N, C-alpha and C positions, 0 to 999 in steps of 0.2 A: 599809252602805246598807240602810235598813229601810223597808218599807211602813208608813205611819202606823197602819193598823189592826192591825198585828201587834206593836206595841210597847206593852206594858202598863207604861209608864214610871213611875218614881217621880217625884212632883211635887217641884219645887224646895223648897217649904216643908216637905216631909216628910223631907228628907235632912239628916243631920248637924246636928240641932238647929235645924231651920228656917233654913237658910242662905238668904240672899237675894242678889240681884245687887250689893248694896252691898258684899258681900265682895270684889268685884273691885277695889275702890278701896283695898284693903289696901296699905299702903306697903312691905310686905315686911319689916317689922322683926321679925316672928315673934311667938311667944308669950312666956310668962314666962321661958323659958330662953334667950331671945335668938337662937334658931335662925332661919335664913332661912325664909320661907314664900312660895310662889307659888300662884296660883290656876289651877285647871283646870276648864273648863266643858265639859260634854258632855251628850248625850241618851241615854236608854236605860232599860231596865226593870231589875227586880231582879237578873237574872242578870248583866247587864253591869256594874251598879253593884258587885256583890260581886266580880266578876273584877278590876275596876279597883282596888278597895280592897286586894285581895291583891297586885296588881302594884305599886301605889304604896307599900305598906308596905315592900316590898323596896327600892324606889328610895330611900326615905328612910333606910333602914338603911345603904345603900351610900354615900349622898352627904351625909347629914345635913340635907338640904333637905326641909322639910315641904311638903306639898301639900294645899291646901284644895279639896276637890271641890265643884263646883256642878253638880247634875244636874237635868234637866228632861225632860218627855216630848217626843216628836217634834213634836207639834202646837204646843207652846209655844216650842220651842228658838229658831227663827229670830226670832220676835218679841222674846224676851227678850235675845237677843244684839244685835239692832238697838237695843234700848233701852239696853243697856250701852254700845254704840258712841256713841249720841247723848248719853249722859250722861258721856262720857269715863271710864267705868269698865270698860274692856275687860279681860277676864281675861288673865293672862299667857299661858296656853295654852288653846286652844279648838278644837272641831270646826269644820271649814269644809266647805261643800258645793261640789262642782265648779262649779255654776252661779253661785256668788257670789264666786268667787275673783277674777275680773277687777275687779269693782267694789270689792272690799276692797283690792286692790293699788293701783288708781288713786286711791282716797281716803286712802291712807296708813295703813290699819288693820293690814295684814299686813306682817311683817318679811321681807325677803329673807334666807333662811337658807343660801344656796348655799355661802358660804365656810365657815361653821361646820360644816355637814354634811361638806363635803370634808375639813376638818381633823380631824373626829372619827374618821376611819378606817373609817367604816361602808362595807361592801361593797354598794353600790347594785346591782351586777350580780346579787346574790342576792335582790333584791326584785323582785316582779313589775313589769316595765317599765310596764305600763298604770297601776299604782298610783302609781309615781314620776312619770311623765310627766303624769298628771292635774293635778299641782300645779306644773307648769312653765309659765311664761308669758314670751314674748319681747317683749311689748309689742304684738304683732299677733295671734299665734295661741297658744292654750292647748292643752296636751295633746300637744305635740311635743317630741322630744329637743332639748336644747341651750338651752332657755329657763332663766331664773332660777328657782330653787326657792323656793316660798313655803309649803311644807308637805311633810309626808310622809304616806303613806297610813295612816290608822287601819286600813283594811282594803280589800280588793277584794271585791265582792259579785257573784259569778256567779249569774245568775238561771236556775236549771235547771228541768227538767220532771220531775214525779214521777208515779207511778201506784200505785194501791192493789193491791198484789200479792195480798192475800187475796181481794179481789173478783174479780180475773181468774181466779185458780185455782178459786174456787167456781163460776164460770161455765164452766169448761172451756176457757178461751181461752188459747192459747199465750202465754207471756210475751214482751214485745217484746225485740228485740235491743238490748243495751246500747250497741252501737257503731254501729248503722245506724239513721238516723232513719226513722220511719214516713212513708210518703207520706200526703198529705192524705186521699186516698180511703180508705186503710187505717185511718187514725185515726178517720175518721167512721164507717166500718163497724163497728169495734170499739166505739166509743162508742154506736152504736145497739143493739148487743147488750147493753150494760150498762144501758141506760135502760129500766127496767122498774117495774112495780107489784109490789112484793115481798109485800105483805100482802093483795092481792086486793080492795082497797076501791075500785078504779077510778081511783085517782090515782097518778101516778108518784111514787115515793119513793126511787128510786135513779137517778142520772144518770151519763151517760158522762163529762161534763166540766162545768166551771163557770168560765169565764175572764172576766177583767175587761179591757175594751177599753183602758184607759189603761196597763195594765202588760203586756198580752199581744199587742196588735196588732203591736208592733215585730217579733216573731219572724216573723209571717206576711208582713209587708211585705218584710222583708229576704230571707227565703227565696224570695220571688217576684220578686227583682231590683228591687224598688222602694226608695224612700228618701224622707226628709223634705226634704232639701236636696241641692244639688250639693256637690262635694268641698270647696270653699272657703267653704261656709256663707253664700253670698250670694243663692241662688235657691231658693225653696220649690218642691218638685217633687211635692206630694201629688196633683196632678191628673193623674197618669200612669195608663195602663191597668193597670199592675202594682199600683199602690197601690189603685186602685178595686176590683180583683178581690179583693185581700186583705181590705179592709174589708167587701165584700159577703159573702165567705165567712164572715167572723166573724159578721155578722148572721144568715146562713143557719143557723148552728149552733142558734140559737133558733127561727127562724121557718120554716125548711124542714126541716132535719135533726131538729129537736126533741130534741137531746141535751143541752141545758143549760137550767137553770131560766130562766124568763122574769123580767122585772122584777117582776111581781107575786109570783111564787114566791120571788124573792130578798128581797122586802120582808118576807116571813114569817120566813125563815131564810136569811141570805146564804150564798154559795157557800163561803166560808172555813169557816163553822160546819158546813156540810153535809160538807165534806171531813173536818173533824175528827171528825165523827160517823160516818164510814165510809160516806157516802151518795154519794160522787163517785169516779169511776174515775181520771181524769187531772186533775192540778192542779199549778201551779207550786211550786217549792221553792227557797228561798234559804238560804244558810248560817245566817242569823239564825233560820230556822224550826226548825233541827235539834233544839235543846234541848227544844222542845215536841213536835215530830213523833215523836221517838224514844219518847215515852211514850204514844202512841196505841194503841188496842186492835186495830190491824191492822198488818200488815207493809206497808211501802212501799219503793220504791227509785227510782233516777234513771235516765232515758233521755234521749237527745237530743230536742230539740223536733221535732215533725213538720214536714216540709218541704212547703210549699205548692207550690213550683216543681218538686218531685219530685227535687231534688238534695241540696244540703247543708243542714244545720240552721243556724239562726241564733237568737241571743238577745242580751240586753244584759248588761253588767257595770256595776254601780253601784260607788260608792266614797265614803267619807268621808275627809277629810284631817284632820290635826292641824297647826295653825299657831301662830305666836307673834305676840303683839301688838307692833306697832312702837314702842309706848310703854312696854313692860315695863321695870321698873327692874332686872331680873335676866335679861338676855338670854342669858347663858351657861348659867345653870341652866334656863331655859325651853327652850332648844334641846336641852339634854341630856335633859330629860323627853320631848320629842317623839321624839328618836332612840331613847330607851329603849323607849317604848311601841310604836313602829313596828317596830323592828329587833332589839331584844334577845331572844335565844332564850328566856330564862326568862320574860320578860313575855309573849311570844307564846304560850308553852306554857300560861300561866295563862288567857289569853283563849280559846285554842283548846279547852282542857279544859272551858270553860264552854259549849261548843257554840254560840257566837255568831258565829264567823267561821272562815274557812280561814286557815292560816298565811300571813303576808306573806313569810316566808323560803321561797324556792323549794325548797331541799333539805329543809327541815322539812316542807313541804307534800307532797312526794313520798313521804316516809316515812309521813306521816299518812294519805295516800290508800291506801297499801298495807297498813295495819294489818289483822291477822287479826281477824275478828269485828266489823269496823267497821259503824257505823250512820250513814247508810244504807250498804248494802254497796258500791254503786258510787260511792264518793266521788270516784273518778277523773273523773267527769263534770264536777264543779266545776272541776277543774284543766284539763280539755280546753277548757272555755269560756274560761278566762283565757288559755290558751296559744294556742288555735287559732281559735275561731270567735265569740267574744264581741265586742260592740261597745259603744262609749259610747252612752248615751241621746242622742237627737237634740239636746236643748238643754243637754247637759252642758258644752259648751265655747263657748257663745255668751254674749253679755253680757245675761244675763237670759233668762227662759223664757216671756215673754208671748206671743211669736209661736207657740210650741209649744202652750201651754195653750189657745190659741184653738180648736184643732182639736176639743177635747172639749166646748166650751161648748154647742153646739146639736146634738150628735150623736145624741141619744136617738131622734128619728124614724127614723133609719137602723136603729138597733138594734131598734126596734119594727116594722120592715118597712113603714113609711109613706113612706119616701123612699129612692131608690136611692143607693148609695154614690157613683156617678159624679156624680149631680146635686149631692149635698152637697159633694163635694170641689171641684167647679167653682165653687161659691159661696165656699168657705172659702179657696181658694188666694190670691186677691187680698188678702183680709183678713190672712192670715198673712204674705204678702209685705210688706205695708205695715208690719207690726209688726217683721218681721225687718230691714227697711231702717232703721227707727228704732233698733233695737237696735245695728246695725252703726255707724250714725252716732254714737250715744252712745259706743260703744267707741272710735271714732276721736277724738272730742272729749276723752274721758277720757285717752287715751294722749298726746294733744298737750299736755294740761294737767298731766300728772304729771311 
């Protein structure tokens, strides 16, 4: 699971001799030597591409099946995959996002791989349940055990919280407890200590934190006992006092506490770049960040997300899946590739060594987290999120995300301090509810027609 801004992806035209999506229509006859060939479409940057090249080289050596890789950056992936679907050139194997699974199932794009995976002997009990269940669908609910399997996890992406250890030590601030979340008051107090003018020119150039509302509000809402919907995803609940308090506190980080760059500050240099430059104290960290963050000129580590409600921490887990085209001419080989990439110990080791994900295999992950000299040192935090307190993103298991995206459309006045969170959420709730109702109605119609 990757934030778009963090993927310096290789363009499809720049990979393996300018491959294009027309490669997806390959009939599988193979090259001059007559070997079978299947296509695999994914998104990612140079590190991910290199890791997959290494893993697939071994797969081909073991099976004799060639794999033509089609890679695009994150921004282009969905559009190019949809174009392939529309043109009946669906790759044999491809990345699937949680939020698109139901539509691809109902439209007959994805193959039900339940029986093939069961027959493969793969020990699904040793794969993170969240990852496996994300690609289960029983025709009504996605993400619950017992549904048919339409993919396996490429990864699980626990979205952790990091801090600049070097900065805190230089400021004489005790390092946070790696096992106990900071209260919101403590987090703000430390952030104020870190927000300073370091060069004496009258302008703040070091900030306590720099959060993005679309990726970081979830933790605050959930730790304050709020949520986006009710349990069965039929009622939008953003107009609750708990949700409003969380959004208001988020805006206050800029306008009241003044511990994070304003929109105008971020326009000059965004908070990700400021974190990379060592100018921000607290910042989110996903497994996909590690290959870059480990080369930064300061030490960082992971801690639980601060708790707005004063109790337990909360955050989200992302995931990408790998699915098989329902029209593939080589279903057996395609499913083998999916199970290999998702569950084979050697393939997982290759991907983990590239510092782009945590292991899908639970026993491997536990060994990985306990490695001496690991970077970051508290890798266990990633596992704690997956095992204990991480949640799916609000729109991960609904039929489309339009209802969820609506929340962000006109939120800037709140972030600028020109509108209260409560006022804004009261306006947005009925709009979001209408879109969620439409989403659920579409899902019912698709289920009835499939």
